[in-house]
C-alpha positions as CSV (number, residue, x, y, z in Angstrom):
1,M,3.6,40.6,4.5
2,A,2.4,37.0,4.0
3,D,3.5,34.5,6.6
4,V,4.3,31.0,5.5
5,F,3.2,29.8,9.0
6,G,-0.2,31.6,8.6
7,K,-1.6,29.5,5.8
8,E,-5.1,28.0,6.2
9,R,-5.1,24.6,7.7
10,S,-5.6,21.6,5.5
11,A,-9.1,20.1,5.1
12,L,-8.0,17.0,7.0
13,H,-6.7,19.2,9.9
14,R,-9.9,21.2,10.0
15,L,-12.0,18.0,10.0
16,A,-10.1,16.5,12.8
17,A,-10.2,19.7,14.8
18,Q,-14.0,20.0,14.4
19,S,-14.7,16.4,15.3
20,T,-15.4,15.1,18.7
21,S,-13.6,11.9,17.7
22,R,-9.8,11.6,17.5
23,P,-9.3,9.1,14.7
24,Y,-5.7,10.3,13.9
25,Y,-2.5,10.1,15.8
26,R,-4.1,8.1,18.6
27,P,-1.3,6.5,20.7
28,L,-1.5,2.8,21.3
29,S,0.0,1.2,24.4
30,S,0.4,-2.3,22.8
31,R,0.3,-4.0,19.4
32,G,-0.9,-7.2,18.0
33,A,-4.3,-8.7,17.1
34,E,-5.6,-6.7,20.1
35,V,-4.2,-3.4,21.1
36,G,-4.3,-1.1,24.1
37,I,-5.9,2.3,23.7
38,D,-7.2,4.7,26.4
39,G,-6.8,2.0,29.0
40,R,-8.9,-0.5,27.0
41,T,-8.1,-3.5,24.9
42,V,-9.8,-3.6,21.5
43,V,-9.5,-5.7,18.3
44,M,-7.0,-4.2,15.8
45,A,-8.7,-4.2,12.5
46,G,-6.8,-1.4,10.9
47,C,-3.2,-2.6,10.5
48,N,-1.2,-3.4,7.3
49,D,0.7,-6.2,9.0
50,Y,-1.3,-8.7,7.0
51,L,0.7,-11.8,7.8
52,G,1.2,-10.8,11.5
53,L,5.0,-10.9,11.2
54,S,6.0,-7.6,12.9
55,A,6.0,-9.3,16.3
56,D,6.8,-12.8,15.3
57,P,9.5,-14.1,17.6
58,R,11.7,-15.2,14.7
59,V,11.5,-11.8,13.2
60,T,12.1,-9.9,16.4
61,E,15.0,-12.1,17.3
62,A,16.6,-11.5,13.9
63,A,16.2,-7.8,14.5
64,A,17.7,-8.1,17.9
65,R,20.8,-9.9,16.6
66,A,21.4,-7.2,14.0
67,L,20.9,-4.6,16.7
68,R,23.6,-6.2,18.9
69,R,26.0,-6.6,16.0
70,Y,25.5,-3.3,14.0
71,G,23.7,-0.9,16.3
72,V,20.6,1.1,15.7
73,S,21.6,3.0,12.6
74,C,24.0,3.1,9.8
75,S,24.4,6.8,10.4
76,G,24.8,7.6,6.7
77,S,23.5,7.1,3.2
78,R,24.0,3.9,1.2
79,V,26.3,5.6,-1.2
80,L,28.8,6.5,1.5
81,N,29.1,4.5,4.7
82,G,25.6,3.0,5.0
83,T,25.7,-0.2,2.9
84,L,26.0,-3.4,4.9
85,A,26.2,-7.0,3.8
86,L,22.6,-7.3,5.2
87,H,21.4,-4.8,2.6
88,E,23.0,-6.6,-0.3
89,E,21.8,-10.0,0.9
90,L,18.2,-8.6,1.2
91,E,18.5,-7.1,-2.3
92,G,19.6,-10.4,-3.8
93,R,16.8,-12.3,-2.0
94,L,14.1,-9.9,-3.1
95,A,15.2,-9.8,-6.7
96,A,15.1,-13.6,-6.8
97,F,11.7,-13.7,-5.0
98,V,9.8,-11.2,-7.1
99,G,11.5,-12.2,-10.3
100,G,13.9,-9.4,-11.5
101,E,17.6,-9.1,-12.4
102,A,18.4,-6.8,-9.5
103,A,16.9,-4.9,-6.5
104,L,17.6,-1.8,-4.5
105,V,16.3,-1.4,-1.0
106,T,15.5,2.1,0.4
107,T,14.7,3.4,3.9
108,T,11.0,3.6,3.3
109,G,8.5,2.5,0.6
110,F,7.7,6.2,0.0
111,Q,11.3,6.8,-0.9
112,A,11.4,3.8,-3.2
113,N,8.6,5.4,-5.3
114,L,10.2,8.9,-5.1
115,A,13.3,7.3,-6.7
116,L,11.2,6.9,-9.9
117,A,11.7,10.7,-10.4
118,A,15.3,9.9,-11.5
119,L,13.8,8.2,-14.6
120,L,11.8,11.2,-15.7
121,D,12.2,14.7,-17.1
122,E,10.0,17.4,-18.8
123,R,10.1,15.5,-22.1
124,D,8.3,12.5,-20.7
125,A,4.7,11.6,-20.1
126,V,3.4,9.5,-17.2
127,F,0.0,7.8,-17.3
128,A,-1.2,7.1,-13.8
129,D,-4.3,5.5,-12.2
130,M,-6.3,8.1,-10.3
131,S,-6.2,6.0,-7.2
132,N,-2.4,5.6,-7.1
133,H,-0.6,6.1,-3.8
134,A,0.5,9.6,-2.9
135,S,4.2,8.7,-3.3
136,L,3.7,7.9,-7.0
137,V,2.0,11.2,-7.5
138,D,4.9,13.0,-5.8
139,A,7.4,11.1,-7.9
140,V,5.9,12.4,-11.1
141,R,5.9,16.0,-9.7
142,L,9.5,15.7,-8.7
143,G,10.5,14.3,-12.1
144,G,8.8,17.1,-14.0
145,A,7.0,14.9,-16.5
146,A,3.6,15.6,-17.9
147,H,1.1,13.8,-15.6
148,H,-2.0,12.2,-17.3
149,R,-4.3,10.5,-14.8
150,Y,-6.8,7.9,-16.1
151,R,-10.0,6.8,-14.4
152,H,-9.5,4.1,-11.8
153,R,-8.8,0.8,-13.6
154,D,-10.3,2.2,-16.9
155,L,-8.2,0.6,-19.7
156,A,-10.3,2.4,-22.4
157,H,-9.6,5.8,-20.9
158,L,-5.9,5.0,-20.6
159,G,-5.8,3.8,-24.2
160,R,-7.3,7.1,-25.4
161,L,-4.8,9.1,-23.4
162,L,-1.9,7.1,-24.8
163,A,-3.1,7.5,-28.3
164,A,-3.6,11.2,-27.9
165,S,-0.1,11.6,-26.5
166,E,1.4,9.9,-29.5
167,S,-0.4,12.1,-32.0
168,A,0.5,15.2,-30.1
169,S,4.1,14.5,-29.5
170,D,7.1,15.2,-31.6
171,P,9.1,11.9,-32.1
172,G,12.2,13.9,-32.6
173,R,12.1,15.0,-29.0
174,G,12.5,11.4,-27.7
175,R,9.3,11.6,-25.6
176,G,9.2,8.7,-23.1
177,R,6.0,7.1,-21.8
178,L,5.5,5.5,-18.5
179,I,2.4,3.8,-17.1
180,V,2.3,3.7,-13.3
181,T,-0.2,1.8,-11.1
182,D,-0.7,0.3,-7.7
183,G,-0.9,-3.5,-7.9
184,M,-3.4,-3.9,-5.1
185,F,-5.1,-0.6,-4.3
186,S,-4.6,0.3,-0.6
187,M,-8.0,1.9,0.0
188,E,-10.4,0.2,-2.5
189,G,-9.0,-3.3,-2.1
190,D,-9.2,-4.1,-5.8
191,L,-6.5,-5.1,-8.2
192,C,-5.0,-3.3,-11.2
193,P,-6.1,-4.8,-14.6
194,L,-2.5,-6.0,-15.2
195,P,-3.0,-8.1,-18.4
196,G,-4.6,-5.1,-20.1
197,L,-1.9,-2.7,-18.8
198,V,0.8,-5.0,-20.2
199,E,-0.9,-5.1,-23.6
200,L,-1.4,-1.3,-23.7
201,A,2.3,-0.7,-22.7
202,R,3.5,-3.0,-25.5
203,R,1.1,-1.5,-28.1
204,H,2.1,2.1,-27.3
205,G,5.8,1.6,-26.6
206,A,5.5,2.6,-22.9
207,R,7.2,1.2,-19.9
208,L,5.2,-0.2,-17.0
209,V,5.8,0.3,-13.3
210,V,3.7,-1.5,-10.7
211,D,3.8,-0.6,-7.0
212,G,3.4,-3.9,-5.1
213,A,3.3,-2.4,-1.6
214,H,0.2,-4.2,-0.5
215,D,0.4,-7.4,-2.7
216,I,4.0,-8.6,-2.5
217,G,3.9,-11.3,0.2
218,L,0.2,-11.7,-0.1
219,L,-1.0,-12.4,-3.7
220,G,0.0,-15.2,-5.9
221,A,0.7,-18.9,-5.3
222,G,4.1,-18.1,-3.7
223,G,3.2,-14.6,-2.4
224,R,5.2,-12.9,-5.1
225,G,2.5,-10.3,-5.7
226,V,0.1,-9.2,-8.4
227,T,2.5,-10.2,-11.3
228,E,2.5,-13.8,-10.1
229,H,-1.3,-13.7,-9.4
230,F,-1.9,-12.8,-13.1
231,G,0.8,-15.1,-14.4
232,L,2.8,-12.1,-15.7
233,T,6.1,-12.4,-13.8
234,G,8.8,-10.8,-15.8
235,E,6.3,-8.8,-18.0
236,V,6.4,-5.6,-15.9
237,D,9.4,-3.3,-16.4
238,L,9.9,-2.3,-12.8
239,V,8.3,-3.3,-9.5
240,T,8.4,-1.2,-6.4
241,G,7.2,-2.0,-2.9
242,T,7.5,-1.6,0.8
243,L,8.7,-3.8,3.6
244,S,6.3,-2.3,6.1
245,K,3.2,-4.4,5.2
246,C,3.6,-8.2,4.7
247,F,7.3,-8.1,5.7
248,G,6.5,-6.6,9.2
249,S,9.5,-4.3,9.0
250,V,10.1,-0.9,7.4
251,G,11.9,-0.1,4.1
252,G,11.3,0.1,0.4
253,M,12.4,-1.9,-2.7
254,L,12.8,-1.4,-6.5
255,I,13.2,-4.5,-8.6
256,G,13.9,-4.7,-12.3
257,P,16.6,-4.7,-14.9
258,A,20.1,-4.4,-13.5
259,S,21.0,-1.4,-15.6
260,V,17.9,0.5,-14.4
261,V,18.5,-0.4,-10.8
262,E,22.1,0.8,-11.0
263,H,21.0,4.1,-12.5
264,L,18.6,4.6,-9.6
265,R,21.3,3.6,-7.1
266,H,23.5,6.4,-8.3
267,S,20.9,9.0,-9.4
268,A,17.8,8.9,-7.2
269,R,17.9,11.7,-4.6
270,S,15.7,9.8,-2.2
271,V,18.5,7.1,-2.1
272,L,21.6,9.3,-2.3
273,F,20.6,11.8,0.4
274,S,18.9,9.6,3.0
275,A,20.3,7.5,5.8
276,A,20.3,3.8,5.0
277,M,17.7,1.3,6.1
278,P,18.5,0.5,9.8
279,P,20.2,-2.9,10.3
280,P,17.5,-4.3,12.5
281,S,14.9,-3.5,9.8
282,A,16.9,-5.2,7.1
283,A,17.4,-8.3,9.3
284,A,13.7,-8.4,10.2
285,A,12.7,-8.2,6.5
286,L,15.1,-11.2,5.7
287,A,13.5,-13.3,8.4
288,S,10.0,-12.4,7.2
289,L,10.9,-13.4,3.7
290,D,11.9,-16.8,5.0
291,I,8.5,-17.2,6.6
292,I,6.6,-15.9,3.6
293,E,8.3,-18.5,1.5
294,S,7.8,-21.4,3.9
295,E,4.4,-20.7,5.4
296,P,1.7,-20.2,2.7
297,E,-0.9,-21.0,5.3
298,R,-0.6,-17.4,6.6
299,R,-1.8,-16.0,3.3
300,Q,-4.6,-18.6,3.2
301,R,-5.8,-17.6,6.7
302,V,-5.8,-13.9,5.8
303,F,-7.9,-14.6,2.7
304,G,-10.3,-16.8,4.7
305,H,-10.9,-13.9,7.1
306,A,-11.4,-11.5,4.2
307,R,-14.0,-13.8,2.6
308,R,-15.9,-13.9,5.9
309,L,-15.7,-10.1,6.4
310,L,-16.8,-9.2,2.9
311,A,-19.7,-11.6,3.0
312,G,-20.7,-10.6,6.5
313,L,-20.5,-6.8,5.9
314,R,-22.5,-7.1,2.7
315,S,-25.2,-9.1,4.4
316,L,-25.5,-6.4,7.0
317,G,-26.1,-3.8,4.3
318,W,-22.6,-2.2,4.2
319,D,-21.1,-1.2,0.8
320,T,-17.7,-2.8,0.4
321,G,-17.3,-1.7,-3.2
322,D,-15.3,-4.0,-5.6
323,S,-12.9,-5.3,-3.1
324,T,-11.7,-8.9,-3.6
325,T,-8.7,-8.8,-1.2
326,P,-7.9,-8.4,2.5
327,V,-8.3,-4.6,2.1
328,V,-12.0,-4.3,3.0
329,P,-13.4,-0.7,2.4
330,V,-16.7,0.1,4.0
331,Y,-18.0,3.2,2.2
332,V,-19.8,5.8,4.3
333,G,-19.6,8.8,1.9
334,D,-19.7,11.9,4.1
335,S,-16.4,12.6,6.0
336,R,-18.0,13.7,9.3
337,L,-20.3,10.7,9.3
338,C,-17.2,8.5,8.6
339,L,-15.6,9.9,11.8
340,R,-18.7,9.2,13.8
341,V,-18.8,5.6,12.5
342,W,-15.2,5.2,13.4
343,Q,-15.9,6.3,17.0
344,E,-18.9,4.1,17.3
345,L,-16.8,1.1,16.2
346,L,-14.1,2.0,18.7
347,D,-16.8,2.2,21.4
348,A,-17.9,-1.3,20.3
349,G,-14.3,-2.6,20.8
350,V,-12.9,-2.4,17.3
351,F,-10.1,-0.2,16.0
352,T,-10.4,0.6,12.2
353,N,-9.1,3.3,9.9
354,A,-11.2,6.4,9.0
355,V,-10.2,7.4,5.5
356,V,-11.3,10.8,4.1
357,A,-10.1,13.2,1.4
358,P,-7.4,13.6,0.1
359,A,-6.7,9.9,0.6
360,V,-9.9,9.1,-1.3
361,A,-12.2,11.3,-3.4
362,R,-14.6,13.7,-1.7
363,N,-17.9,12.1,-0.7
364,R,-16.2,8.7,-0.8
365,A,-15.0,8.5,2.8
366,L,-14.7,5.0,4.1
367,I,-13.8,2.8,7.0
368,R,-10.9,0.6,6.1
369,V,-10.8,-2.9,7.7
370,T,-7.8,-5.2,7.3
371,P,-7.7,-8.7,8.8
372,Q,-4.4,-10.3,9.8
373,A,-3.2,-13.9,9.9
374,I,-2.9,-13.6,13.7
375,H,-6.6,-12.9,14.1
376,T,-8.8,-15.7,15.4
377,D,-12.3,-16.5,14.2
378,D,-13.5,-14.9,17.4
379,H,-11.8,-11.6,16.4
380,I,-13.6,-11.6,13.1
381,T,-16.9,-12.3,14.9
382,R,-16.3,-9.3,17.1
383,V,-15.6,-7.1,14.1
384,L,-18.8,-8.1,12.4
385,D,-20.8,-7.7,15.7
386,A,-19.4,-4.2,16.0
387,F,-20.5,-3.2,12.5
388,A,-23.9,-4.8,13.2
389,R,-24.3,-2.7,16.3
390,V,-23.3,0.5,14.5
391,R,-25.7,-0.3,11.6
392,R,-28.5,-0.6,14.1
393,G,-27.7,2.6,15.9
394,L,-27.0,4.8,12.9
395,G,-29.1,3.1,10.3
396,R,-31.3,6.1,9.6
397,I,-28.4,8.4,8.7
398,L,-26.1,5.9,6.9
399,P,-26.1,5.4,3.1
400,A,-28.7,3.0,1.7
401,P,-27.6,-0.6,1.8
402,G,-25.3,-1.4,-1.1
403,G,-23.6,-4.6,-0.3
404,P,-25.7,-7.8,-0.2
405,G,-26.1,-8.2,-4.0
406,R,-22.4,-8.3,-4.8
407,T,-20.9,-11.6,-6.1
408,E,-17.2,-10.8,-6.6
409,A,-15.0,-13.7,-5.7
410,V,-12.2,-13.0,-3.3
411,V,-8.8,-13.6,-4.9
412,A,-6.3,-16.0,-3.3
C-alpha cells in the first residue's frame, strides 16, 4: 500500500541534503544591516526589508503600543471577531496611497493573492507571466481557471495567447479573461511591461491584476509602486501586495474597486478562514506608511546602492541579467555551484540568498542580493569585495563573464 509519508523528497530537499552548505533555514541571532550567524557578524545582503523599517524605533514602538492595548492576536477571522479599528484604518490609508476605491488587508501577502481564486471558475482563462510568484500560480489552481503562461515579459506571446483564446471560446459561456503579473519581479529584478499589458487588456476585454509585493513603497515618485512609476495609476483593475517588504511588517493587501473588494471580503477562503492580521503588525504597517510618505530619501538611498552594486558586479564579470532595481540577481546557472558560491560569500562575510529551482528555471540558479536603506557605503564595499574574492577563487568553474557590457539604467 502506498504511504503518503513515503514520497520522494523534493528536488530542493535533495539538493540541500547533498550539499555541504546549509543555505536554507539557517537561524540568525540578530537582525539589521549586519546579522549574527554561527557566532559571527556578517553583512545582510539578502533581506526584503528594502527601506530598513522593520526595526525602526517608530515602527517598533507603534507595534508595542498595539501589543499593550490589543494583545498578540485577534484569535479569530476578520469576518467574525477579528476586525479592529486598526485594520480599517490601514485599509483606508492603503487605498488612498496606492490609488483605489477600497482595500482589504489579509494576514499574509500569500493569502492576498490566494484570494484571487474567488474571482475565478472553470469558465475563465488566466494569462500569467511565467516568472510570477508561486502564490499567483496557486491562486489560479485553486480557482479552477484555464492557466495560460506567457514567456517572461513577452507581450507578443501574450497577445497571441489572448487572440487564440478568443477564437477558441464560446461567447455564450461568458468566458472571463484575467492577465496576472508581478509588478517588480522578485528574482530577476526587472519590471513588468505595464503600458503594453494595459493596452492588451483593453484590446482583448481582459482584466489586469498586478502584484506589487516588491514595488509598493519602493517605485514611483511617491513610492506607490509600478503603476505610479509608469504613470498608470488607476489603469490597473486590481493591485495586490504584501506588508512584509517595504512596510517592514507582515500582512497582505488587495486594492481596487469597492464592489470587487467587498466580494473578496465575503468570498475568499484565505480571508474567511484565517485568523486576522495581528494588531502589532497592523500598527507597524501604519507607522511604516507614515515614513514611506514622508521620507523619500530612503528610496533614493536604496537605488543609489543598487546602481553601485549593479555596476560593480558587472565590472567584476558577474551576470546580473536585466535587473534595473534593488533586486540584484547574480546568475550562476548550476544549482550545486550556486550553493558553493553562497557558502564562499558567507565565508567572506556576506549573507545572500541562494535561489534554485523551482523558484527559478532549471540551470538559471542565482545569488540574490538586495541592498537596504540602512546599509552604509562601507557595507556595499564589503559586498563587492566578497564577490571579487569569490570570482578570483572560483573563476575557472564559474560561467563566462556576462555583465560588463550591459547598459540598462536603474529605475528610480
